[in-house]
N, C-alpha and C positions, 0 to 999 in steps of 0.2 A: 504494500500500500504506500503510494508516494505521498510526499509532504504536500503537494498541490491538492491532491484529493482530500486529505484531512482538512486543509485550510478551507477548501470549498464547502465541506460539510459544516465546519464551525461557522463560516460566514453565512451559509444558508439558514442555520438555526438562529443566529443573532439577528439577521435582517428580518427573518420571519417574526420573531418576537417583537422587534421594534415596529414592524408593520401592523401587527395585531393591536398593539397599544395605540399606535397613531390612527388606525382605522376606527377603533372604538371612540377615541376623542373626536375624530372627524364626524362620526355618526351622531354623537351626542350634540356636537355643535350645530349640526344641520337640523336637529330636533325633528327627525322624521318619524312618521307613524306607520308601523308595519301593516296596520289594518287597511290603510288606504292604497295598498299595492306598491309602495315605495320600499327601498332597502331598509332593513332594520339595522340597529347598532351591531348585532352579531354578524350580519352579512357584510357590512362595511369592514369589520375587523377581519373576517375570513378572506375577503377579496384583497385587501391591502396586505394582509399577511402572506398570501400566495405571491403577490408581486414582489414583496420584500425578499421572500425566499429565492425567487428567480434572479433578482438583482444580486443577492448575496453569492449565488453560484457563479455568476458571470464576472462581477467586478472585484471579488475578494482577492484573487491572485495579483491583480494590478495594483493593489494598495498594500500588499503584504510581501509575498514571496518574491515577486519579480523585481521590485526595487532593492530588496536585500541581496538578491542574486547579482544584480547589476553592480551594486556597491562592492560586493565581495570580489567580483571579477576585476573591477577597477583597482581595488587595493592590492590584489595579487600581482598586478603588473607593475606596481610602483616599487621603486627601490627603497631600501631602508633609509638612505640619506634623504630622499624626497619626503617620506613619511615623517621623519624626525624634524625636517625643516618646516613642514606644514604644522606640526604640533607646536613647535616653538613660536612660529608666526601667529598662531591662534592665541596662545597665551599672552604674547605681547600686545596683540590687538585688544583683547579683553581687558588687560590692565589699563591701557590708554582709555578705553571706553568707561571703565569704572572710575578713573580719575576725573573724567569730564561729566560723569552722570550727576554728581551733586550740584555743581553750579548750573547745569542745564535744567535740573529739576526745580530750580528756584524761579524759572520763567513762569509767566501766567498760564493758566489752563486754557486750551488743551495742550499747548506746546510742552509744558513741563511734564506732562504725563506720557507723551508720544515720543519726543526726541531722545530720551535716554535709551529706549528700546531700539530705535533706528540707529543710534550711535553704536550700540553693541553689534548689530548686524554689519554696518559699514566697516567699522574698524577691525572686526574679526575677519571679514573678507579681505580687506587690504593687507592685514598682517600675514595671512596665509599666502596671498598672491605674491607679495614682495619677497618673502623668505623662500618660496619655492622657485621663483624665477631667478633669484640671485644666490641660490644655495651654494654653488661652487665658490663664489667670491667670499661668502661668509665662512665657509669651512676652511678656505685657504687663509683668510685673515686670522681666524682663531688658532689655526695650526701654527702659523708663524709666530703668533703672540705667545703661545705656550712653550715654544721650542727655541726661544732666544738664548743667547749666551753660549755656554759650553755645550748645550744640547743641539745646536744648530746643525752641525755636521751629521750627527746621528739622525736628526729629523730628515735631512736631505737623503741620507742613505735609505731610511725606511720608506720615504716617498718613492724613491727610485725602485725599491723592491716591490712596492705595491703597484706601481705603474707597469712593471714587468709581469706581475702575476695577474694578468687579465684573463677573462674567459673568452674562449673561441668557440663559436657555434659550428657544428659539422653538418654539411649537406649530405644527402643520400648518395649523390654521384661520387663524392670524394671518398666515402667509405667503400663503395663498390670498387673504385679504382685501385685501392690497395696500397698505393705509395705513401699514404698518410702514416702507416705504421713505421716505415723506415725513416720518414722525415721526423716524426715525433721521437723516435728512439735516439736520433742524433742530438736532441736537445735544442734545436733551432726554433722550436715553437714555445714561446714563454707562456706560463700560466697553465690553466686546466682546459680540457676539452669537454664541452657540454653538448649532449645529444638529446634533443627534445623527444618526448614520447611519440609525437606524430611522425618524426623522421624514422624512428624505429618501426612504427606501424607500416610505413611505406616500404621499408626494407623487407619486412616480413611478407608484405603483399607481393613483392617482386619474387621473393624466394618460393612462394606458393603458386607462382604463375604456371599455367598449363604449357606455355612456350618453354622449350628446353633451354634455349640460350638465356632468356631472362631468368629462369629458375637457377641456372648455374651462376649468373652474375649476383643474384640475391644471396645465394649461399656463400659465395666468396666474400660478400660484404659482411655476413654474419661471422665468418672465420676471422676477418680482419678486425672486427669489433672485439671478438674474444681475445685476440692477440694484444690489442691495446689495453684491455682490462687486466691482463696478466702482467703488464710491465709495471714494476714498482715505482719507477721514476716518472711515470706519465699519469697525472690525475685525470681520470675519465669519469664523468658523472652523467647519469641518465635522469632527466627531470620530467615531471608531469606537467610542467608549465605549458600553457596553450594560449591561443589567440581566439577569442570569441568572434563569431560572425564572419570568419574567413575559412574557405575550404581548401584552396590550393596550398601545397606545402611550401613552395617558393615564396608566396606572399606572406605566409606565417613567419618564415625565417627572417624576411626583411623587416617586418613589423617588430618582431621580437628583438632583432639586433638593434633597431632604433631605440626601443624601450630600455634595453640593458646596456646600450652604448658599447657594444662589443663587435668585433669583426666576424665575417662568415668565411669559413674555409671551404672552397669548392673548386671544381674544374668544369662547371657548367657555364658555357659562354653567355647564354641568354640571362641566367641569373646574375652573372657578373655585371653585365651592362645595366640591367634594371636596378640592381642594388646601388651601383655607382651613381645613377641618375637621381636616386633618392637620398644620396649623401651617406650611404653605408659603406664602411671599409670592407674590402674584399681581399682575401688571401687566395690567389689562384695557383693551384699546383702546377698547371701547365706553364704559366709564366715563370714560376720558380725553376722548372726543369729547363726552360730555354735560357734562363739567366745563368745557370751554372754549367752550361755546355762549353766545350773547348772553344777558344777564340782563335781563329786563324785569319791571316792576312794574305792578300794576293802576293804570290811570289814564294810563299813557304811551301815546304814539301812534307808529305806524310805517306806512310805505308798503309795501303788499303787493299782488302781482298774484294775483287769484283765477283758478284754472285749472280747477276742477272742482266738482261738487256734493258736499255733505256727506251723512252718513247720515240726519240729521234733515231734516224739511221746511223748505225755505227757506235751508238752510245753504250756505255756500261755503267752499272749502278752498284755501289757498295755502301757499307754503313760503318760509322765509327763506333767505338765502344759505348758512347753515350747515346747512340741511336740516331745521330745526325746523318742524313742522306748525303752521299757524295756522288755526283754525276760526272763521269769521265768521258771526255770527247775521244772518239776512236778507241774506246776501251772494250768493245765487243770481243775482239780477238783474245782478250786476257781473262775471259770469264772462267772462274774457278781458280784463279791465281792471285797471289799477292804481289803488287807492284808499287813502285814509287810514283806518286802523283804530285805534279806542281799545281798549286791552287791558283786559279785565274779569277774567280769571282765568288763572293759570299753574299747570298741573298737571304734576307729576313722576311718571312711570310707569316700569315696568320696561323698556319699549321706548325710553324717552327723555322729553324734555320736550315738552309740548303747550301751546299758547297759544290762549286763547279771547278773542274780541273782537267788536265790532260796528262797523258803518260810522259814521264821524263825521257829525254833522248838518251839513247844507249841504256835503256831501262833493263835492270836486272830483276828477276822475279824468282819466287820459289814456289814449288808445288805444295 
C-alpha cells in the first residue's frame, strides 16, 4: 500500500467530515422545509459530504505528498556547502528582521501590525539568496581568516589536496571501452570515480541485450567495473543519486555534473560536444590517447612493419606500437616486412593522428 493511497484515504475522510458539517450549517442557514419538497439539512450534509470526499481524493496529494517529494528531490541535489550557506543566510536575515521589528511595530495601525511580518519574509529571503549566490566568496574569506599566520602554508596545502580530490563522473561508453582501468591505475586521475545508478542500469541493459556484440560489450564493461573496484588505490563509488524529470542518460550526466561541479569522463563525441556547450568539463579518453602518442616530424625515420595494402595504388599500411597508422608510399612490395621509413607528413584528424612516409633509399629490411 503506497503512501499516496493512504494520504488519499485520510484526505477523503477529513474532507468528507468537513463537508458534512459545512452542509449541515448551509442547510440550517437556508432554513429549508423538507415537507415542501426542498432539500433537508441531512440531505445538504450528505451531498456536500460526498463532494468533500471526492475533492479530498483528488487534491490531497497536491497539498501533501507531492510538495514534500519535490522538496526532498531539490534538497538531495544540493551540496552540503549550499545547504549550510542557505541556513546561515536565513539566520542572518531573521536576526536583521527581529532587530527592525520593534521600531516598525511602533508605527500606527495597520502598518505596525503588517510590516514586521513582511520584514521577516523579505529579509529571510534576501539572506538566503545572498549567502547562496556568494557562498564561494564567503567560504574563501573565512578560510583565509582562520588560517592566517603560521597556518597559512598548511591551509594552502590542504586546499590544494582538496582541489585534487575531486569527483569524476563515469559515462557508460568509457566503462565499456576498458582503458579507464589502466588510466586510473597509473594515478593520473585525481580524486574518486563516481558511477550513478542509472549508468549502471544502462550497462546492465546492454549486457542483457539479445544482440551478441552488444551483450559482449556490456559484459566487458561489467568486468572493467569489477577491476576498478578491486584496486585499493582507486576510490570507486556507486551512488543512487538521480535526476528527476529526465530520461536520457547523457542528459542526466550533464545535469548532475553541473549540480556537483565535477567533470565527466567519456569517449562519446556527441556527449563531449553537448557537455562543453553547457559549460561542463569533459575528460575525453580519446583525446588523452592522441595526446600521449609519439610525436614525429617530417624528415625523421622509424622502423615499421607493413601489414596490408593502402587505399591508393602502391601504398602500404603499418601501425606503430601506440596504434598510430603509418601510410607508406610505394610500400606495397614490402608487405609482411619491417623496413625503415622516412616521415614526409603528419596529419591530425578527428579519428587520430596519421603519418605518411616513404621507404628509405637503399632500404634494409628483415623478415
